[in-house]
N, CA, C, O and the ligand as a Tripos MOL2 file, in Angstrom:
@<TRIPOS>MOLECULE
protein
  209   207    53     0     0
PROTEIN
NO_CHARGES

@<TRIPOS>ATOM
      1 N         119.4010   55.2290  186.8470 N.3       1 MET1
      2 CA        119.2830   55.7610  188.1980 C.3       1 MET1
      3 C         118.8200   57.2090  188.1580 C.2       1 MET1
      4 O         118.8990   57.8730  187.1240 O.2       1 MET1
      5 N         118.3380   57.6870  189.2980 N.am      2 VAL2
      6 CA        117.7600   59.0180  189.3840 C.3       2 VAL2
      7 C         118.4510   59.7890  190.5120 C.2       2 VAL2
      8 O         118.6860   59.2530  191.5950 O.2       2 VAL2
      9 N         118.7660   61.0450  190.2390 N.am      3 TYR3
     10 CA        119.3380   61.9100  191.2670 C.3       3 TYR3
     11 C         118.2200   62.7580  191.8520 C.2       3 TYR3
     12 O         117.3910   63.2890  191.1140 O.2       3 TYR3
     13 N         118.1940   62.8880  193.1730 N.am      4 ALA4
     14 CA        117.1190   63.6320  193.8120 C.3       4 ALA4
     15 C         117.6110   64.4130  195.0210 C.2       4 ALA4
     16 O         118.5310   63.9910  195.7200 O.2       4 ALA4
     17 N         116.9860   65.5490  195.2510 N.am      5 CYS5
     18 CA        117.2700   66.3180  196.4570 C.3       5 CYS5
     19 C         116.4400   65.7580  197.6180 C.2       5 CYS5
     20 O         115.6520   64.8290  197.4440 O.2       5 CYS5
     21 N         116.6340   66.3410  198.8010 N.am      6 GLU6
     22 CA        115.9080   65.8960  199.9870 C.3       6 GLU6
     23 C         114.3930   65.9440  199.7670 C.2       6 GLU6
     24 O         113.6640   65.0600  200.2150 O.2       6 GLU6
     25 N         113.9400   66.9670  199.0860 N.am      7 GLU7
     26 CA        112.5080   67.2140  198.8950 C.3       7 GLU7
     27 C         111.8620   66.2260  197.9240 C.2       7 GLU7
     28 O         110.6900   65.8820  198.0730 O.2       7 GLU7
     29 N         112.6310   65.7700  196.9280 N.am      8 HIS8
     30 CA        112.0490   64.9630  195.8610 C.3       8 HIS8
     31 C         112.4450   63.4960  195.9030 C.2       8 HIS8
     32 O         112.1770   62.7500  194.9610 O.2       8 HIS8
     33 N         113.0790   63.0830  196.9850 N.am      9 VAL9
     34 CA        113.5340   61.6930  197.0460 C.3       9 VAL9
     35 C         112.3510   60.7070  197.0120 C.2       9 VAL9
     36 O         112.4670   59.6120  196.4610 O.2       9 VAL9
     37 N         111.2270   61.1010  197.6010 N.am     10 ASP10
     38 CA        110.0500   60.2260  197.5710 C.3      10 ASP10
     39 C         109.5410   60.0170  196.1500 C.2      10 ASP10
     40 O         109.1380   58.9140  195.7810 O.2      10 ASP10
     41 N         109.5630   61.0880  195.3570 N.am     11 ILE11
     42 CA        109.1350   60.9930  193.9610 C.3      11 ILE11
     43 C         110.0840   60.0960  193.1790 C.2      11 ILE11
     44 O         109.6560   59.2960  192.3480 O.2      11 ILE11
     45 N         111.3850   60.2390  193.4540 N.am     12 ALA12
     46 CA        112.3840   59.4160  192.7780 C.3      12 ALA12
     47 C         112.1800   57.9380  193.0930 C.2      12 ALA12
     48 O         112.2680   57.0950  192.2010 O.2      12 ALA12
     49 N         111.9100   57.6200  194.3590 N.am     13 LEU13
     50 CA        111.6520   56.2340  194.7600 C.3      13 LEU13
     51 C         110.4310   55.6770  194.0240 C.2      13 LEU13
     52 O         110.4590   54.5540  193.5200 O.2      13 LEU13
     53 N         109.3610   56.4750  193.9680 N.am     14 ASP14
     54 CA        108.1410   56.0470  193.2690 C.3      14 ASP14
     55 C         108.4110   55.8080  191.7860 C.2      14 ASP14
     56 O         107.8860   54.8660  191.1910 O.2      14 ASP14
     57 N         109.2390   56.6770  191.1980 N.am     15 LYS15
     58 CA        109.5610   56.5750  189.7780 C.3      15 LYS15
     59 C         110.2760   55.2560  189.4760 C.2      15 LYS15
     60 O         109.9520   54.5770  188.5020 O.2      15 LYS15
     61 N         111.2370   54.9050  190.3080 N.am     16 ILE16
     62 CA        111.9790   53.6580  190.1070 C.3      16 ILE16
     63 C         111.0520   52.4540  190.2620 C.2      16 ILE16
     64 O         111.0910   51.5220  189.4580 O.2      16 ILE16
     65 N         110.2270   52.4830  191.2940 N.am     17 VAL17
     66 CA        109.2950   51.3750  191.5240 C.3      17 VAL17
     67 C         108.3490   51.2150  190.3390 C.2      17 VAL17
     68 O         108.0750   50.0970  189.9020 O.2      17 VAL17
     69 N         107.8510   52.3400  189.8200 N.am     18 TYR18
     70 CA        106.9040   52.3130  188.7140 C.3      18 TYR18
     71 C         107.5590   51.8500  187.4180 C.2      18 TYR18
     72 O         107.0020   51.0240  186.6960 O.2      18 TYR18
     73 N         108.7510   52.3880  187.1240 N.am     19 GLU19
     74 CA        109.3830   52.1080  185.8350 C.3      19 GLU19
     75 C         110.0570   50.7490  185.7840 C.2      19 GLU19
     76 O         110.0790   50.1040  184.7360 O.2      19 GLU19
     77 N         110.6070   50.3090  186.9110 N.am     20 TYR20
     78 CA        111.4000   49.0750  186.8910 C.3      20 TYR20
     79 C         110.7580   47.9610  187.7020 C.2      20 TYR20
     80 O         111.2350   46.8260  187.6920 O.2      20 TYR20
     81 N         109.6670   48.2860  188.4110 N.am     21 GLU21
     82 CA        108.9450   47.2870  189.2020 C.3      21 GLU21
     83 C         109.8860   46.5110  190.1220 C.2      21 GLU21
     84 O         109.7770   45.2930  190.2670 O.2      21 GLU21
     85 N         110.8020   47.2410  190.7340 N.am     22 THR22
     86 CA        111.7320   46.6330  191.6690 C.3      22 THR22
     87 C         111.9460   47.5810  192.8400 C.2      22 THR22
     88 O         111.6660   48.7750  192.7430 O.2      22 THR22
     89 N         112.4400   47.0440  193.9410 N.am     23 PHE23
     90 CA        112.6610   47.8880  195.1000 C.3      23 PHE23
     91 C         113.9070   48.7430  194.8810 C.2      23 PHE23
     92 O         114.9780   48.2030  194.6040 O.2      23 PHE23
     93 N         113.7890   50.0580  194.9970 N.am     24 PRO24
     94 CA        114.9210   50.9460  194.7100 C.3      24 PRO24
     95 C         116.0070   50.9050  195.7720 C.2      24 PRO24
     96 O         115.7480   50.6420  196.9460 O.2      24 PRO24
     97 N         117.2140   51.1710  195.3340 N.am     25 HIS25
     98 CA        118.3670   51.2310  196.2310 C.3      25 HIS25
     99 C         118.7620   52.6880  196.4250 C.2      25 HIS25
    100 O         119.0940   53.3810  195.4640 O.2      25 HIS25
    101 N         118.7240   53.1460  197.6650 N.am     26 LEU26
    102 CA        118.9440   54.5550  197.9650 C.3      26 LEU26
    103 C         120.3570   54.7720  198.5160 C.2      26 LEU26
    104 O         120.7720   54.1210  199.4750 O.2      26 LEU26
    105 N         121.0850   55.6980  197.8870 N.am     27 THR27
    106 CA        122.4380   56.0250  198.3400 C.3      27 THR27
    107 C         122.5410   57.5240  198.5680 C.2      27 THR27
    108 O         122.1420   58.3130  197.7120 O.2      27 THR27
    109 N         123.0710   57.9160  199.7130 N.am     28 LYS28
    110 CA        123.2530   59.3350  199.9840 C.3      28 LYS28
    111 C         124.5700   59.8100  199.3710 C.2      28 LYS28
    112 O         125.6160   59.1860  199.5460 O.2      28 LYS28
    113 N         124.4920   60.9260  198.6530 N.am     29 ILE29
    114 CA        125.6780   61.4730  197.9910 C.3      29 ILE29
    115 C         126.5190   62.2310  199.0060 C.2      29 ILE29
    116 O         125.9990   62.8690  199.9220 O.2      29 ILE29
    117 N         127.8270   62.1450  198.8230 N.am     30 ASP30
    118 CA        128.7430   62.9160  199.6600 C.3      30 ASP30
    119 C         128.4260   64.4040  199.5710 C.2      30 ASP30
    120 O         128.2170   64.9330  198.4800 O.2      30 ASP30
    121 N         128.3900   65.0740  200.7080 N.am     31 VAL31
    122 CA        127.9950   66.4780  200.7660 C.3      31 VAL31
    123 C         128.9080   67.3630  199.9180 C.2      31 VAL31
    124 O         128.4780   68.3950  199.4010 O.2      31 VAL31
    125 N         130.1500   66.9580  199.7810 N.am     32 GLU32
    126 CA        131.1040   67.7650  199.0190 C.3      32 GLU32
    127 C         130.8600   67.6880  197.5160 C.2      32 GLU32
    128 O         131.3390   68.5350  196.7630 O.2      32 GLU32
    129 N         130.1270   66.6890  197.0850 N.am     33 ASN33
    130 CA        129.8410   66.5340  195.6620 C.3      33 ASN33
    131 C         128.5670   67.2800  195.2950 C.2      33 ASN33
    132 O         127.4690   66.7350  195.4110 O.2      33 ASN33
    133 N         128.7120   68.5390  194.8460 N.am     34 LEU34
    134 CA        127.5560   69.3780  194.5490 C.3      34 LEU34
    135 C         127.3760   69.5840  193.0500 C.2      34 LEU34
    136 O         126.6470   70.4820  192.6280 O.2      34 LEU34
    137 N         128.0310   68.7640  192.2540 N.am     35 SER35
    138 CA        128.0070   68.9610  190.8060 C.3      35 SER35
    139 C         126.7500   68.3990  190.1530 C.2      35 SER35
    140 O         126.4680   68.7000  188.9930 O.2      35 SER35
    141 N         125.9990   67.5930  190.8780 N.am     36 THR36
    142 CA        124.8250   66.9490  190.3160 C.3      36 THR36
    143 C         123.5540   67.6080  190.8330 C.2      36 THR36
    144 O         123.4180   67.8580  192.0310 O.2      36 THR36
    145 N         122.6350   67.8830  189.9350 N.am     37 THR37
    146 CA        121.3810   68.5030  190.3460 C.3      37 THR37
    147 C         120.2480   67.4820  190.3700 C.2      37 THR37
    148 O         120.2890   66.4480  189.7030 O.2      37 THR37
    149 N         119.2460   67.8140  191.1580 N.am     38 CYS38
    150 CA        118.0500   66.9890  191.2780 C.3      38 CYS38
    151 C         117.3610   66.8310  189.9260 C.2      38 CYS38
    152 O         117.3500   67.7550  189.1130 O.2      38 CYS38
    153 N         116.7830   65.6480  189.6930 N.am     39 GLU39
    154 CA        116.0740   65.3960  188.4310 C.3      39 GLU39
    155 C         114.7730   66.1850  188.3400 C.2      39 GLU39
    156 O         114.2510   66.3890  187.2440 O.2      39 GLU39
    157 N         114.2520   66.6250  189.4610 N.am     40 PHE40
    158 CA        112.9230   67.2330  189.4960 C.3      40 PHE40
    159 C         112.9310   68.7250  189.8070 C.2      40 PHE40
    160 O         111.8890   69.3770  189.7410 O.2      40 PHE40
    161 N         114.1010   69.2710  190.1460 N.am     41 CYS41
    162 CA        114.2190   70.7040  190.3970 C.3      41 CYS41
    163 C         115.6740   71.1310  190.1980 C.2      41 CYS41
    164 O         116.4840   70.3500  189.6980 O.2      41 CYS41
    165 N         116.0070   72.3440  190.5790 N.am     42 GLU42
    166 CA        117.3510   72.8810  190.3220 C.3      42 GLU42
    167 C         118.2760   72.7310  191.5330 C.2      42 GLU42
    168 O         119.4270   73.1640  191.4820 O.2      42 GLU42
    169 N         117.8020   72.1390  192.5940 N.am     43 ASN43
    170 CA        118.6170   72.0010  193.7970 C.3      43 ASN43
    171 C         119.6820   70.9220  193.6330 C.2      43 ASN43
    172 O         119.5230   70.0190  192.8110 O.2      43 ASN43
    173 N         120.7520   71.0010  194.3970 N.am     44 PRO44
    174 CA        121.7620   69.9320  194.3580 C.3      44 PRO44
    175 C         121.1650   68.6090  194.8250 C.2      44 PRO44
    176 O         120.3880   68.5640  195.7790 O.2      44 PRO44
    177 N         121.5380   67.5440  194.1400 N.am     45 ALA45
    178 CA        121.0420   66.2310  194.5230 C.3      45 ALA45
    179 C         121.7050   65.7490  195.8150 C.2      45 ALA45
    180 O         122.8970   65.9610  196.0380 O.2      45 ALA45
    181 N         120.9070   65.1020  196.6510 N.am     46 VAL46
    182 CA        121.4020   64.5730  197.9250 C.3      46 VAL46
    183 C         121.4220   63.0330  197.8780 C.2      46 VAL46
    184 O         122.2080   62.3930  198.5760 O.2      46 VAL46
    185 N         120.5470   62.4570  197.0500 N.am     47 TYR47
    186 CA        120.4310   61.0090  196.9880 C.3      47 TYR47
    187 C         120.5280   60.5020  195.5550 C.2      47 TYR47
    188 O         120.1090   61.1670  194.6090 O.2      47 TYR47
    189 N         121.0870   59.3190  195.4240 N.am     48 ILE48
    190 CA        121.0060   58.5610  194.1690 C.3      48 ILE48
    191 C         120.0350   57.4090  194.4040 C.2      48 ILE48
    192 O         120.2070   56.6250  195.3370 O.2      48 ILE48
    193 N         119.0270   57.3120  193.5630 N.am     49 VAL49
    194 CA        118.0860   56.2110  193.6410 C.3      49 VAL49
    195 C         118.3160   55.3050  192.4330 C.2      49 VAL49
    196 O         118.1060   55.7110  191.2900 O.2      49 VAL49
    197 N         118.7450   54.0850  192.7000 N.am     50 ALA50
    198 CA        119.0850   53.1540  191.6320 C.3      50 ALA50
    199 C         118.1460   51.9670  191.6390 C.2      50 ALA50
    200 O         117.5000   51.6750  192.6450 O.2      50 ALA50
    201 N         118.0750   51.2770  190.4910 N.am     51 ASN51
    202 CA        117.1720   50.1400  190.3820 C.3      51 ASN51
    203 C         117.8860   48.8210  190.6070 C.2      51 ASN51
    204 O         117.3600   47.7650  190.2540 O.2      51 ASN51
    205 N         119.0560   48.8630  191.1790 N.am     52 LYS52
    206 CA        119.7610   47.6290  191.5210 C.3      52 LYS52
    207 C         120.7210   47.8620  192.6570 C.2      52 LYS52
    208 O         121.4060   46.9340  193.0860 O.2      52 LYS52
    209 ZN        114.4030   68.3060  193.8920 Zn       53 ZN53
@<TRIPOS>BOND
     1     1     2 1
     2     2     3 1
     3     3     4 2
     4     3     5 am
     5     5     6 1
     6     6     7 1
     7     7     8 2
     8     7     9 am
     9     9    10 1
    10    10    11 1
    11    11    12 2
    12    11    13 am
    13    13    14 1
    14    14    15 1
    15    15    16 2
    16    15    17 am
    17    17    18 1
    18    18    19 1
    19    19    20 2
    20    19    21 am
    21    21    22 1
    22    22    23 1
    23    23    24 2
    24    23    25 am
    25    25    26 1
    26    26    27 1
    27    27    28 2
    28    27    29 am
    29    29    30 1
    30    30    31 1
    31    31    32 2
    32    31    33 am
    33    33    34 1
    34    34    35 1
    35    35    36 2
    36    35    37 am
    37    37    38 1
    38    38    39 1
    39    39    40 2
    40    39    41 am
    41    41    42 1
    42    42    43 1
    43    43    44 2
    44    43    45 am
    45    45    46 1
    46    46    47 1
    47    47    48 2
    48    47    49 am
    49    49    50 1
    50    50    51 1
    51    51    52 2
    52    51    53 am
    53    53    54 1
    54    54    55 1
    55    55    56 2
    56    55    57 am
    57    57    58 1
    58    58    59 1
    59    59    60 2
    60    59    61 am
    61    61    62 1
    62    62    63 1
    63    63    64 2
    64    63    65 am
    65    65    66 1
    66    66    67 1
    67    67    68 2
    68    67    69 am
    69    69    70 1
    70    70    71 1
    71    71    72 2
    72    71    73 am
    73    73    74 1
    74    74    75 1
    75    75    76 2
    76    75    77 am
    77    77    78 1
    78    78    79 1
    79    79    80 2
    80    79    81 am
    81    81    82 1
    82    82    83 1
    83    83    84 2
    84    83    85 am
    85    85    86 1
    86    86    87 1
    87    87    88 2
    88    87    89 am
    89    89    90 1
    90    90    91 1
    91    91    92 2
    92    91    93 am
    93    93    94 1
    94    94    95 1
    95    95    96 2
    96    95    97 am
    97    97    98 1
    98    98    99 1
    99    99   100 2
   100    99   101 am
   101   101   102 1
   102   102   103 1
   103   103   104 2
   104   103   105 am
   105   105   106 1
   106   106   107 1
   107   107   108 2
   108   107   109 am
   109   109   110 1
   110   110   111 1
   111   111   112 2
   112   111   113 am
   113   113   114 1
   114   114   115 1
   115   115   116 2
   116   115   117 am
   117   117   118 1
   118   118   119 1
   119   119   120 2
   120   119   121 am
   121   121   122 1
   122   122   123 1
   123   123   124 2
   124   123   125 am
   125   125   126 1
   126   126   127 1
   127   127   128 2
   128   127   129 am
   129   129   130 1
   130   130   131 1
   131   131   132 2
   132   131   133 am
   133   133   134 1
   134   134   135 1
   135   135   136 2
   136   135   137 am
   137   137   138 1
   138   138   139 1
   139   139   140 2
   140   139   141 am
   141   141   142 1
   142   142   143 1
   143   143   144 2
   144   143   145 am
   145   145   146 1
   146   146   147 1
   147   147   148 2
   148   147   149 am
   149   149   150 1
   150   150   151 1
   151   151   152 2
   152   151   153 am
   153   153   154 1
   154   154   155 1
   155   155   156 2
   156   155   157 am
   157   157   158 1
   158   158   159 1
   159   159   160 2
   160   159   161 am
   161   161   162 1
   162   162   163 1
   163   163   164 2
   164   163   165 am
   165   165   166 1
   166   166   167 1
   167   167   168 2
   168   167   169 am
   169   169   170 1
   170   170   171 1
   171   171   172 2
   172   171   173 am
   173   173   174 1
   174   174   175 1
   175   175   176 2
   176   175   177 am
   177   177   178 1
   178   178   179 1
   179   179   180 2
   180   179   181 am
   181   181   182 1
   182   182   183 1
   183   183   184 2
   184   183   185 am
   185   185   186 1
   186   186   187 1
   187   187   188 2
   188   187   189 am
   189   189   190 1
   190   190   191 1
   191   191   192 2
   192   191   193 am
   193   193   194 1
   194   194   195 1
   195   195   196 2
   196   195   197 am
   197   197   198 1
   198   198   199 1
   199   199   200 2
   200   199   201 am
   201   201   202 1
   202   202   203 1
   203   203   204 2
   204   203   205 am
   205   205   206 1
   206   206   207 1
   207   207   208 2
@<TRIPOS>SUBSTRUCTURE
     1 MET1         2 RESIDUE 1 A MET
     2 VAL2         6 RESIDUE 1 A VAL
     3 TYR3        10 RESIDUE 1 A TYR
     4 ALA4        14 RESIDUE 1 A ALA
     5 CYS5        18 RESIDUE 1 A CYS
     6 GLU6        22 RESIDUE 1 A GLU
     7 GLU7        26 RESIDUE 1 A GLU
     8 HIS8        30 RESIDUE 1 A HIS
     9 VAL9        34 RESIDUE 1 A VAL
    10 ASP10       38 RESIDUE 1 A ASP
    11 ILE11       42 RESIDUE 1 A ILE
    12 ALA12       46 RESIDUE 1 A ALA
    13 LEU13       50 RESIDUE 1 A LEU
    14 ASP14       54 RESIDUE 1 A ASP
    15 LYS15       58 RESIDUE 1 A LYS
    16 ILE16       62 RESIDUE 1 A ILE
    17 VAL17       66 RESIDUE 1 A VAL
    18 TYR18       70 RESIDUE 1 A TYR
    19 GLU19       74 RESIDUE 1 A GLU
    20 TYR20       78 RESIDUE 1 A TYR
    21 GLU21       82 RESIDUE 1 A GLU
    22 THR22       86 RESIDUE 1 A THR
    23 PHE23       90 RESIDUE 1 A PHE
    24 PRO24       94 RESIDUE 1 A PRO
    25 HIS25       98 RESIDUE 1 A HIS
    26 LEU26      102 RESIDUE 1 A LEU
    27 THR27      106 RESIDUE 1 A THR
    28 LYS28      110 RESIDUE 1 A LYS
    29 ILE29      114 RESIDUE 1 A ILE
    30 ASP30      118 RESIDUE 1 A ASP
    31 VAL31      122 RESIDUE 1 A VAL
    32 GLU32      126 RESIDUE 1 A GLU
    33 ASN33      130 RESIDUE 1 A ASN
    34 LEU34      134 RESIDUE 1 A LEU
    35 SER35      138 RESIDUE 1 A SER
    36 THR36      142 RESIDUE 1 A THR
    37 THR37      146 RESIDUE 1 A THR
    38 CYS38      150 RESIDUE 1 A CYS
    39 GLU39      154 RESIDUE 1 A GLU
    40 PHE40      158 RESIDUE 1 A PHE
    41 CYS41      162 RESIDUE 1 A CYS
    42 GLU42      166 RESIDUE 1 A GLU
    43 ASN43      170 RESIDUE 1 A ASN
    44 PRO44      174 RESIDUE 1 A PRO
    45 ALA45      178 RESIDUE 1 A ALA
    46 VAL46      182 RESIDUE 1 A VAL
    47 TYR47      186 RESIDUE 1 A TYR
    48 ILE48      190 RESIDUE 1 A ILE
    49 VAL49      194 RESIDUE 1 A VAL
    50 ALA50      198 RESIDUE 1 A ALA
    51 ASN51      202 RESIDUE 1 A ASN
    52 LYS52      206 RESIDUE 1 A LYS
    53 ZN53       209 GROUP 0 **** ****
């Protein structure tokens, strides 16, 4: 799965589709959970994009 901020969620979705050839499952992270950073930048992740 891929962690992404608001800005990079589209890239994360494309990455999952490309790598796993499946429709990605998008989950919004709880706002209080700021320990995870975006895979594509240094911002806190807002979404988890999973391949199942
Ligand atoms: Zn980002």
